[in-house]
ZADOZA-122149 format. One line per field, with one value per residue: residue in three letters; x, y, z of N, C-alpha, C in turn. Coordinates in steps of 0.05 Angstrom, whole numbers, plus 5000, padded with zeros to 4 digits. Example, Ala and Ser with C-alpha at 12.3 -4.5 7.8 and 13.67 -1.06 7.14 Angstrom:
% ZADOZA-122149
type <- (ala;ser)
n_c1 <- (5264;5257)
n_c2 <- (4886;4955)
n_c3 <- (5156;5142)
ca_c1 <- (5246;5273)
ca_c2 <- (4910;4979)
ca_c3 <- (5156;5143)
c_c1 <- (5264;5258)
c_c2 <- (4934;5001)
c_c3 <- (5156;5157)
//
This chain:
% ZADOZA-122149
type <- (met;arg;val;leu;val;val;ser;his;thr;tyr;met;val;arg;ile;asn;arg;asp;lys;leu;tyr;glu;leu;ala;arg;his;asp;asp;val;glu;val;tyr;leu;ile;thr;pro;lys;lys;trp;asp;thr;gly;met;his;leu;leu;glu;ser;lys;gln;phe;glu;gly;glu;asn;ile;arg;val;ile;pro;leu;arg;thr;met;leu;ala;gly;asn;glu;ala;phe;tyr;phe;tyr;leu;pro;ser;tyr;phe;phe;gln;ile;arg;lys;ile;arg;pro;asp;ile;ile;his;val;glu;gln;gly;ala;gly;ala;phe;ser;tyr;phe;gln;thr;leu;ile;ala;arg;lys;val;phe;ala;arg;glu;ala;lys;cys;leu;phe;phe;thr;trp;val;asn;cys;glu;val;gly;asn;arg;phe;pro;leu;ser;phe;phe;glu;arg;phe;asn;leu;ser;his;ser;asp;tyr;ala;ile;cys;gly;asn;arg;glu;ala;ala;asp;leu;leu;arg;arg;lys;gly;phe;glu;lys;pro;ile;lys;val;leu;pro;gln;leu;gly;val;asp;thr;glu;leu;phe;arg;lys;lys;gly;ala;asn;asp;leu;lys;thr;arg;leu;gly;phe;glu;his;phe;thr;ile;gly;phe;ile;gly;arg;leu;val;arg;glu;lys;gly;val;leu;asp;leu;val;glu;ala;val;ser;arg;leu;lys;val;pro;phe;his;leu;leu;met;val;gly;ser;gly;asp;leu;arg;asp;val;ile;leu;arg;arg;ala;ala;glu;ser;gly;ile;ser;glu;lys;val;lys;ile;val;asp;ser;val;pro;his;glu;gln;val;val;asp;tyr;leu;asn;cys;leu;asp;val;leu;val;leu;pro;ser;his;thr;thr;arg;asn;trp;lys;glu;gln;phe;gly;his;val;leu;ile;glu;ala;met;ala;cys;glu;val;pro;val;ile;gly;ser;ser;ser;gly;glu;ile;pro;asn;val;ile;gly;asp;ala;gly;leu;ile;phe;glu;glu;gly;asp;val;asp;asp;leu;arg;arg;lys;leu;glu;ala;leu;met;arg;asp;gly;asp;leu;arg;cys;asp;leu;ala;arg;arg;gly;arg;lys;arg;val;leu;glu;arg;tyr;thr;his;arg;arg;ile;ala;glu;glu;thr;leu;lys;val;tyr;arg;lys;leu;met;gly;leu;glu)
n_c1 <- (5012;5014;5015;5003;5020;5000;5031;5038;5052;5083;5134;5167;5211;5196;5153;5143;5138;5085;5084;5136;5116;5080;5103;5136;5104;5096;5073;5068;5091;5116;5094;5117;5097;5111;5119;5182;5193;5169;5123;5141;5183;5212;5247;5247;5309;5355;5354;5393;5375;5345;5364;5360;5320;5250;5220;5194;5220;5192;5210;5180;5176;5131;5079;5050;5062;5052;5002;4963;4906;4901;4956;4987;5017;5065;5073;5113;5085;5038;5066;5104;5059;5035;5081;5090;5039;4997;4967;4931;4912;4926;4915;4938;4909;4860;4786;4776;4813;4865;4901;4887;4842;4867;4900;4854;4849;4890;4892;4858;4861;4916;4919;4875;4851;4868;4852;4819;4829;4812;4832;4815;4815;4767;4726;4683;4637;4662;4637;4662;4676;4670;4725;4741;4690;4676;4725;4712;4665;4676;4719;4689;4652;4682;4703;4736;4739;4741;4784;4772;4807;4772;4717;4666;4688;4674;4622;4600;4621;4577;4535;4546;4535;4568;4577;4612;4643;4673;4731;4752;4802;4863;4920;4965;5008;5042;5111;5126;5165;5203;5160;5157;5151;5199;5267;5263;5286;5346;5326;5278;5301;5330;5297;5261;5236;5190;5139;5080;5069;5026;5019;5027;5020;5033;4996;5004;4947;4881;4840;4855;4856;4877;4885;4834;4854;4899;4874;4848;4884;4903;4872;4884;4896;4941;5014;5039;5064;5060;5076;5091;5086;5096;5083;5053;5003;4984;5013;5042;5000;4982;5025;5023;4968;4984;5013;4977;4953;4967;5012;5057;5117;5112;5098;5115;5130;5157;5191;5173;5192;5237;5219;5228;5242;5210;5188;5219;5209;5150;5153;5160;5118;5060;5012;4982;4944;4900;4858;4814;4774;4719;4702;4675;4682;4719;4743;4767;4803;4831;4884;4937;4986;4952;4965;5015;5025;4992;5022;5069;5059;5036;4982;4918;4879;4828;4790;4707;4709;4698;4736;4765;4734;4742;4803;4810;4766;4768;4819;4826;4807;4756;4734;4678;4684;4703;4690;4724;4716;4701;4742;4778;4777;4773;4836;4848;4828;4861;4911;4909;4899;4938;4935;4890;4917;4963;4921;4899;4947;4971;4920;4932;4978;4965;4924;4942;4977;4946;4914;4943;4988;5049;5046;4998;4960;4979;4965;4909;4893;4920;4884;4842;4861;4860;4809;4793;4814;4795;4814;4804)
n_c2 <- (4979;5035;5100;5177;5221;5293;5349;5418;5414;5366;5391;5396;5359;5328;5319;5282;5231;5195;5186;5139;5121;5087;5076;5031;4987;4933;4922;4977;5036;5097;5160;5229;5294;5359;5428;5468;5510;5557;5604;5625;5613;5565;5518;5464;5421;5399;5341;5308;5310;5265;5217;5151;5157;5116;5139;5171;5228;5288;5352;5403;5472;5517;5574;5632;5602;5594;5607;5572;5559;5585;5574;5532;5488;5479;5471;5416;5385;5361;5330;5295;5271;5235;5204;5174;5151;5142;5098;5112;5190;5225;5284;5331;5389;5411;5414;5453;5480;5511;5466;5420;5430;5423;5386;5333;5352;5337;5282;5264;5274;5243;5202;5163;5110;5125;5132;5192;5224;5278;5308;5344;5396;5436;5462;5496;5537;5573;5623;5614;5647;5657;5642;5607;5581;5561;5522;5490;5470;5435;5399;5365;5338;5311;5279;5212;5198;5228;5256;5270;5321;5321;5314;5343;5375;5338;5333;5385;5372;5340;5370;5404;5366;5327;5251;5209;5160;5178;5192;5201;5224;5240;5291;5285;5250;5224;5228;5180;5159;5200;5238;5237;5214;5252;5269;5334;5379;5405;5454;5469;5489;5531;5558;5581;5553;5526;5519;5489;5474;5508;5502;5525;5521;5551;5591;5658;5684;5712;5675;5629;5638;5656;5704;5686;5644;5665;5705;5666;5635;5686;5681;5637;5615;5598;5575;5582;5579;5585;5577;5599;5584;5607;5650;5720;5773;5782;5776;5820;5840;5802;5801;5859;5846;5809;5829;5879;5846;5827;5781;5781;5761;5709;5691;5668;5683;5648;5650;5626;5560;5507;5444;5398;5417;5419;5375;5378;5426;5417;5372;5396;5420;5403;5416;5422;5472;5490;5525;5545;5587;5590;5623;5678;5648;5602;5553;5513;5465;5420;5409;5397;5395;5377;5321;5315;5335;5295;5252;5254;5241;5286;5312;5339;5395;5425;5468;5456;5482;5460;5406;5393;5365;5316;5282;5291;5258;5217;5223;5263;5344;5375;5444;5484;5534;5605;5610;5631;5617;5566;5545;5559;5532;5476;5475;5483;5425;5395;5405;5405;5347;5301;5236;5242;5276;5236;5195;5210;5226;5173;5151;5192;5187;5132;5130;5160;5121;5091;5109;5151;5149;5146;5116;5082;5118;5110;5058;5067;5105;5074;5029;5056;5064;5014;5003;5040;5014;4964;4923;4913)
n_c3 <- (5000;4985;5018;5014;5050;5062;5084;5119;5174;5182;5184;5216;5247;5296;5293;5254;5267;5282;5230;5229;5247;5219;5173;5198;5188;5140;5095;5087;5051;5059;5040;5039;5024;5033;5049;5033;5059;5104;5134;5182;5203;5198;5158;5117;5106;5060;5024;5047;5099;5109;5109;5130;5153;5150;5115;5056;5046;5002;5001;4975;4931;4948;4940;4978;5019;5093;5096;5121;5097;5032;5023;4966;4925;4881;4804;4805;4840;4814;4783;4817;4846;4796;4795;4837;4843;4876;4931;4972;4987;5038;5061;5106;5118;5137;5116;5073;5054;5005;4980;4986;4951;4904;4910;4900;4847;4819;4844;4799;4754;4757;4789;4786;4816;4870;4929;4978;5037;5086;5139;5203;5248;5254;5302;5301;5271;5225;5181;5128;5066;4993;4961;4996;5005;4963;4955;4998;4990;4948;4959;5006;4977;4941;4976;5005;5070;5131;5177;5238;5287;5334;5370;5364;5314;5289;5284;5260;5211;5192;5191;5151;5111;5100;5077;5081;5123;5181;5226;5294;5315;5342;5311;5326;5371;5427;5455;5493;5518;5498;5539;5605;5675;5712;5751;5773;5795;5797;5767;5789;5833;5804;5790;5827;5863;5915;5934;5925;5856;5804;5748;5672;5605;5542;5491;5509;5515;5504;5483;5518;5573;5606;5643;5681;5702;5734;5765;5800;5820;5860;5890;5930;5992;6011;6007;5945;5872;5807;5748;5684;5618;5557;5503;5482;5470;5518;5560;5590;5605;5650;5687;5706;5726;5764;5803;5814;5849;5885;5881;5856;5868;5869;5821;5753;5684;5629;5574;5509;5496;5469;5437;5462;5511;5548;5570;5616;5646;5653;5685;5736;5752;5803;5780;5727;5700;5647;5619;5584;5542;5508;5443;5397;5351;5358;5400;5446;5411;5422;5456;5470;5501;5554;5549;5543;5585;5618;5607;5632;5689;5710;5744;5719;5707;5671;5632;5612;5554;5494;5463;5510;5556;5529;5521;5566;5600;5650;5679;5706;5730;5710;5705;5700;5644;5649;5711;5757;5804;5814;5784;5823;5871;5855;5849;5900;5919;5894;5926;5981;5977;5973;5958;5923;5870;5870;5851;5798;5773;5767;5730;5686;5652;5650;5611;5570;5549;5533;5487;5464;5438;5392;5360;5373;5342;5302;5289;5296;5239;5205;5209;5186;5131;5113;5111;5069;5025;5020;5045;5104)
ca_c1 <- (4995;5030;5005;5016;5009;5010;5015;5061;5056;5112;5167;5177;5230;5183;5128;5128;5137;5069;5088;5149;5102;5054;5120;5141;5086;5122;5059;5065;5093;5099;5109;5107;5099;5107;5132;5207;5191;5143;5131;5140;5222;5210;5257;5257;5333;5354;5347;5408;5367;5319;5378;5351;5290;5240;5201;5213;5204;5193;5196;5171;5161;5089;5071;5024;5075;5044;4976;4948;4880;4900;4986;4991;5047;5079;5074;5121;5071;5029;5089;5106;5043;5036;5106;5087;5011;4990;4935;4920;4927;4919;4912;4927;4898;4830;4770;4772;4837;4869;4925;4866;4824;4898;4907;4832;4842;4917;4876;4815;4881;4943;4916;4841;4848;4878;4828;4829;4819;4828;4845;4820;4806;4753;4702;4664;4620;4681;4640;4678;4669;4680;4736;4747;4672;4681;4735;4704;4638;4689;4727;4680;4643;4698;4724;4731;4734;4743;4793;4775;4818;4751;4679;4648;4690;4654;4583;4607;4625;4561;4510;4554;4529;4582;4561;4624;4660;4689;4744;4747;4827;4879;4935;4996;5018;5062;5129;5122;5192;5210;5147;5152;5164;5228;5272;5268;5303;5362;5306;5258;5318;5341;5266;5262;5209;5193;5118;5057;5072;5014;5028;5008;5038;5012;5001;4993;4931;4849;4828;4866;4837;4906;4883;4818;4884;4919;4847;4841;4910;4908;4846;4895;4913;4963;5028;5044;5074;5051;5094;5068;5115;5102;5082;5038;4999;4982;5048;5047;4977;4986;5056;5005;4946;4991;5019;4960;4940;4999;5037;5082;5133;5093;5086;5142;5134;5187;5180;5161;5218;5247;5191;5244;5252;5176;5189;5231;5186;5123;5164;5168;5102;5044;4982;4975;4918;4889;4833;4817;4746;4704;4701;4650;4691;4741;4741;4796;4804;4839;4899;4961;4997;4946;4970;5046;5027;4985;5051;5096;5039;5028;4965;4912;4857;4820;4760;4694;4714;4710;4746;4781;4739;4743;4805;4817;4766;4778;4850;4839;4782;4742;4709;4661;4696;4702;4679;4758;4717;4700;4784;4796;4759;4789;4858;4836;4818;4889;4924;4906;4883;4960;4917;4877;4939;4967;4906;4904;4980;4962;4903;4933;4999;4953;4892;4961;4998;4921;4894;4952;5027;5043;5039;4967;4953;4987;4954;4874;4907;4923;4850;4823;4869;4859;4782;4791;4829;4776;4825;4783)
ca_c2 <- (4997;5065;5116;5190;5246;5325;5374;5432;5396;5350;5407;5393;5325;5310;5309;5260;5209;5177;5172;5126;5085;5067;5055;4999;4957;4917;4926;4993;5050;5125;5186;5257;5309;5382;5451;5478;5530;5561;5646;5633;5611;5538;5507;5447;5428;5388;5312;5292;5312;5245;5192;5136;5157;5102;5146;5189;5261;5293;5379;5422;5493;5528;5599;5642;5595;5607;5609;5537;5571;5579;5554;5511;5473;5491;5449;5400;5367;5349;5309;5277;5246;5220;5189;5159;5133;5131;5088;5136;5209;5230;5312;5339;5411;5424;5411;5479;5482;5503;5456;5398;5425;5425;5345;5318;5357;5328;5254;5270;5271;5225;5177;5158;5105;5132;5145;5217;5225;5300;5318;5375;5409;5465;5446;5503;5558;5601;5632;5618;5665;5649;5618;5575;5560;5532;5495;5465;5443;5419;5378;5355;5325;5289;5254;5186;5196;5250;5243;5300;5316;5320;5310;5368;5375;5316;5342;5402;5360;5324;5390;5410;5346;5301;5233;5195;5148;5193;5172;5215;5206;5264;5284;5276;5237;5237;5204;5176;5159;5228;5244;5221;5227;5245;5296;5368;5391;5430;5471;5476;5507;5558;5574;5589;5543;5510;5508;5477;5492;5513;5515;5536;5530;5554;5608;5675;5700;5714;5652;5611;5637;5655;5721;5672;5636;5695;5715;5647;5632;5705;5669;5617;5627;5580;5584;5572;5586;5599;5584;5605;5582;5611;5679;5722;5795;5777;5780;5845;5845;5775;5817;5878;5835;5791;5862;5892;5824;5826;5762;5777;5741;5673;5680;5673;5678;5645;5644;5596;5541;5487;5438;5372;5418;5426;5357;5396;5448;5400;5355;5420;5420;5382;5411;5433;5481;5492;5538;5559;5596;5595;5656;5672;5631;5593;5537;5483;5437;5382;5413;5369;5398;5370;5292;5317;5326;5268;5237;5257;5237;5308;5319;5364;5411;5441;5481;5455;5486;5451;5385;5395;5349;5289;5286;5287;5242;5208;5226;5302;5352;5394;5457;5502;5551;5618;5609;5625;5600;5540;5532;5558;5501;5447;5475;5473;5405;5371;5420;5383;5313;5278;5213;5251;5275;5211;5174;5220;5220;5148;5147;5207;5164;5105;5143;5171;5092;5075;5134;5172;5147;5159;5078;5070;5133;5106;5041;5071;5109;5048;5021;5074;5063;4988;4998;5047;5000;4945;4905;4906)
ca_c3 <- (5002;4981;5021;5009;5073;5045;5112;5132;5195;5187;5166;5234;5255;5317;5294;5235;5291;5272;5196;5234;5263;5200;5156;5205;5177;5116;5076;5075;5037;5061;5026;5050;5020;5061;5044;5039;5080;5127;5136;5208;5201;5188;5144;5113;5098;5030;5025;5069;5132;5121;5109;5155;5159;5140;5101;5035;5053;4994;5006;4954;4929;4947;4940;5003;5048;5116;5089;5120;5082;5000;5001;4947;4906;4841;4787;4812;4863;4812;4776;4840;4845;4787;4791;4862;4839;4917;4940;4992;4998;5058;5068;5137;5119;5134;5099;5056;5041;4974;4980;4987;4928;4891;4903;4889;4821;4816;4840;4783;4723;4755;4804;4787;4833;4901;4956;4995;5057;5100;5172;5200;5278;5264;5316;5301;5241;5217;5163;5106;5049;4975;4955;5017;5015;4937;4959;5013;4984;4936;4978;5027;4959;4930;4994;5011;5089;5145;5181;5257;5316;5362;5361;5343;5278;5266;5288;5243;5177;5185;5180;5133;5093;5098;5087;5086;5141;5193;5252;5313;5322;5337;5291;5329;5399;5445;5452;5522;5525;5522;5552;5624;5699;5715;5772;5756;5826;5783;5755;5805;5837;5791;5784;5856;5865;5936;5948;5896;5835;5792;5716;5642;5579;5514;5482;5530;5488;5526;5489;5523;5592;5627;5660;5697;5718;5750;5787;5815;5845;5879;5914;5944;6025;6013;5989;5911;5853;5779;5722;5648;5596;5536;5497;5478;5474;5550;5588;5602;5628;5671;5709;5714;5749;5786;5815;5831;5864;5908;5881;5835;5873;5863;5788;5743;5659;5619;5547;5500;5490;5446;5447;5475;5538;5562;5588;5645;5655;5654;5704;5758;5758;5820;5772;5685;5684;5611;5624;5555;5544;5474;5435;5379;5328;5360;5425;5440;5396;5431;5478;5463;5527;5572;5539;5538;5622;5635;5600;5652;5709;5720;5756;5696;5706;5648;5625;5593;5523;5473;5472;5541;5580;5525;5523;5607;5618;5680;5691;5707;5736;5703;5711;5683;5637;5655;5728;5772;5835;5812;5788;5844;5887;5838;5857;5930;5926;5890;5942;6003;5985;5960;5950;5889;5857;5854;5832;5784;5758;5739;5702;5655;5644;5627;5589;5547;5533;5518;5475;5452;5437;5362;5357;5378;5334;5274;5280;5287;5227;5184;5200;5158;5104;5097;5110;5043;5017;5025;5070;5134)
c_c1 <- (5017;5016;5027;5007;5021;5005;5050;5072;5088;5134;5178;5183;5197;5153;5116;5137;5121;5074;5108;5131;5087;5079;5132;5131;5098;5094;5051;5088;5092;5106;5096;5131;5093;5126;5161;5204;5177;5147;5152;5173;5230;5226;5259;5294;5341;5356;5371;5389;5348;5344;5382;5325;5274;5216;5206;5197;5213;5187;5189;5166;5138;5106;5041;5039;5064;5021;4954;4920;4887;4939;4975;5026;5054;5087;5089;5108;5056;5044;5095;5091;5034;5061;5104;5056;5004;4962;4919;4929;4913;4933;4910;4928;4867;4808;4760;4796;4845;4891;4909;4859;4857;4904;4888;4834;4876;4901;4868;4842;4910;4936;4888;4837;4850;4850;4835;4817;4836;4830;4831;4810;4789;4730;4676;4660;4649;4674;4658;4669;4677;4718;4725;4714;4665;4693;4723;4682;4657;4694;4718;4662;4656;4717;4713;4725;4744;4762;4789;4790;4797;4730;4663;4654;4680;4628;4587;4611;4591;4531;4515;4548;4548;4572;4583;4622;4668;4709;4750;4783;4853;4907;4964;4985;5031;5083;5131;5152;5210;5191;5147;5161;5201;5240;5266;5284;5323;5342;5297;5286;5322;5316;5262;5236;5212;5176;5101;5057;5049;5027;5015;5017;5026;5019;4982;4966;4902;4840;4827;4858;4860;4890;4857;4837;4897;4896;4850;4863;4916;4889;4860;4901;4922;4985;5029;5058;5061;5074;5069;5097;5092;5099;5063;5024;4990;5004;5040;5012;4980;5010;5022;4991;4958;4992;5001;4942;4962;5015;5047;5109;5129;5087;5107;5129;5163;5176;5193;5197;5220;5221;5206;5252;5229;5176;5197;5221;5161;5133;5174;5145;5076;5016;4989;4952;4914;4854;4817;4785;4744;4698;4679;4653;4717;4738;4759;4788;4812;4848;4921;4977;4985;4959;5002;5047;5021;5007;5072;5089;5046;5001;4941;4887;4853;4792;4736;4704;4718;4718;4765;4769;4735;4769;4824;4801;4772;4801;4849;4813;4784;4731;4699;4684;4694;4692;4705;4738;4724;4728;4797;4794;4775;4814;4866;4840;4856;4912;4929;4902;4919;4951;4899;4907;4961;4958;4904;4928;4979;4948;4919;4958;4984;4935;4910;4977;4966;4909;4910;4990;5022;5041;5011;4957;4945;4968;4927;4879;4910;4908;4838;4828;4860;4821;4775;4798;4814;4796;4812;4757)
c_c2 <- (5023;5099;5148;5209;5283;5337;5393;5426;5391;5362;5399;5358;5320;5306;5291;5230;5192;5172;5150;5098;5071;5060;5034;4980;4954;4923;4958;5024;5079;5139;5212;5273;5344;5406;5452;5497;5548;5588;5642;5626;5585;5530;5484;5439;5406;5359;5293;5286;5282;5217;5169;5132;5133;5108;5168;5216;5270;5332;5398;5453;5502;5562;5600;5615;5604;5611;5587;5543;5562;5581;5537;5512;5483;5465;5418;5363;5358;5314;5280;5256;5226;5198;5164;5137;5109;5121;5096;5154;5223;5270;5326;5367;5428;5415;5438;5487;5485;5481;5427;5405;5421;5399;5340;5337;5335;5295;5250;5259;5251;5203;5168;5150;5109;5139;5168;5215;5259;5290;5347;5378;5425;5439;5470;5530;5585;5630;5639;5631;5652;5667;5604;5571;5541;5510;5474;5451;5423;5396;5358;5334;5304;5271;5226;5182;5221;5235;5273;5294;5317;5314;5315;5378;5349;5319;5363;5384;5339;5341;5403;5389;5327;5276;5215;5185;5183;5174;5199;5211;5240;5270;5275;5267;5243;5215;5201;5165;5178;5244;5240;5229;5227;5275;5321;5390;5413;5456;5479;5506;5538;5576;5595;5578;5531;5495;5492;5494;5496;5511;5520;5534;5522;5589;5634;5692;5693;5682;5633;5609;5648;5678;5710;5656;5652;5703;5687;5636;5657;5698;5643;5627;5604;5577;5568;5585;5581;5605;5582;5607;5588;5650;5684;5751;5794;5787;5797;5859;5818;5792;5837;5867;5825;5822;5876;5877;5815;5796;5757;5760;5711;5674;5687;5670;5665;5638;5620;5576;5521;5466;5406;5383;5427;5400;5372;5402;5433;5385;5381;5423;5399;5384;5427;5445;5489;5499;5559;5564;5592;5612;5658;5648;5606;5581;5514;5474;5412;5396;5396;5381;5371;5332;5291;5312;5316;5244;5229;5252;5268;5314;5349;5370;5424;5456;5460;5463;5468;5419;5376;5361;5313;5282;5278;5261;5239;5214;5255;5317;5366;5421;5478;5540;5583;5626;5599;5619;5576;5526;5533;5532;5475;5447;5462;5439;5386;5384;5406;5362;5304;5246;5223;5261;5247;5182;5191;5226;5202;5150;5171;5192;5142;5101;5137;5142;5085;5081;5143;5173;5142;5132;5083;5095;5133;5085;5046;5089;5087;5041;5029;5062;5040;4993;5013;5036;4969;4920;4897;4917)
c_c3 <- (4996;4988;5028;5025;5054;5068;5109;5145;5197;5167;5201;5252;5276;5315;5271;5252;5290;5243;5200;5237;5242;5188;5171;5205;5150;5099;5069;5073;5046;5042;5042;5034;5038;5031;5047;5058;5085;5130;5165;5220;5192;5163;5132;5093;5072;5040;5051;5100;5133;5110;5134;5152;5139;5123;5085;5034;5019;4992;4985;4961;4935;4935;4958;5023;5073;5119;5090;5101;5057;5005;4985;4936;4886;4826;4793;4826;4844;4786;4806;4844;4821;4788;4823;4856;4863;4915;4944;4989;5016;5070;5101;5139;5118;5111;5072;5052;5019;4967;4970;4969;4901;4891;4894;4858;4810;4812;4806;4761;4731;4774;4810;4811;4863;4917;4974;5003;5060;5131;5172;5232;5286;5269;5323;5275;5242;5199;5131;5070;5017;4965;4962;5019;4998;4944;4978;5017;4966;4945;4984;4997;4941;4944;4991;5036;5101;5162;5222;5271;5345;5354;5353;5320;5272;5257;5263;5215;5166;5185;5165;5110;5081;5101;5091;5110;5144;5217;5265;5314;5324;5315;5302;5362;5405;5449;5486;5537;5538;5542;5584;5649;5706;5740;5760;5777;5813;5771;5760;5825;5833;5789;5806;5874;5886;5947;5926;5877;5815;5763;5688;5619;5552;5506;5503;5519;5514;5507;5502;5571;5617;5643;5678;5710;5744;5782;5796;5835;5861;5902;5944;5974;6034;5999;5967;5909;5832;5763;5701;5631;5564;5521;5482;5484;5495;5570;5599;5617;5651;5691;5719;5733;5777;5807;5834;5856;5889;5907;5856;5841;5873;5833;5775;5713;5646;5584;5535;5488;5483;5451;5466;5505;5554;5574;5617;5660;5662;5690;5730;5771;5780;5805;5748;5695;5657;5618;5596;5555;5510;5471;5414;5349;5328;5393;5416;5427;5394;5462;5487;5502;5547;5562;5547;5586;5632;5622;5622;5683;5727;5721;5727;5703;5682;5641;5605;5567;5508;5475;5497;5548;5565;5528;5547;5620;5647;5701;5701;5725;5720;5713;5691;5671;5646;5686;5743;5792;5837;5808;5800;5863;5872;5845;5875;5938;5920;5912;5967;6002;5965;5952;5919;5874;5851;5840;5810;5762;5747;5729;5685;5648;5630;5613;5568;5532;5530;5492;5451;5450;5398;5344;5356;5346;5304;5277;5278;5251;5199;5177;5180;5139;5088;5093;5078;5024;5003;5045;5096;5141)
//
């Protein structure tokens, strides 16, 4: 089975672990087409970067790189599809992306027998206008399958009239050998942490609910530290709110760190909080940092926004989004109950091993491919 995956996501080496797991199967050949560069400064190096990889990576030039909806590949893309002759074409770029429209046109001309599917995170109406509305209608009507990163995305596709099969499955998993419980005393000492440590890792923006977290911890009556790792336009607002609440010495913000260092900061935490807010055109689509924390046996608290409750399941605590007192109560429950923290830590690691490893996601993805090929 020749599988062609198309996505800018896999420009980043660590994101390709799912594809490596797919290629471990003797009956699967995996080809990856991805842009050579993206506007955020991500660059894919020349082919020597891919020596020793068990997938065939084909970096191509694009136009409008950095714009997920409108970017597209130059004509060599069509040549590659004709050369590969894939059985499965899997575009992880959203239902209405122009690159997926381009792929479906290429399939019609050069790979008529190939089955096409797409991946989407989009879980709320965004009001696409022409030409995106046209691309989306065309793409949905010519797709054979869809994989959605959350349940609400699947419901949204059904409301839009998509009648083909849908699988709910995240795009990326967790490397549980990297993300695991380990000592972090040296980093905690450098950060000056000696009390119960509450953490947030992500974008410092309003929809992530970071101001609710600052307000909630300001109402705690016991010693604590708040560690926030990330960047965003609310950084100065957070520091000002902390000063106004008299907790400046308890709050520390660390700018965004390389992904492989996130595990060190997670292991400094006694609890990770994801307090996301639903807005008019956005709700939490998954919350990948939750499964990274759970893999490290760090208890998690999440808001009720979007997919968060489904990701956490019975392995963490959920508070009503926007309810600062509910968040405070959940934090206090964990701070005073060591047995609860240990139980949630154990449940979190177990849930990740069962559902969210790269191998598990690859296996579920392969089942989709085999079903499309009539092999299962």
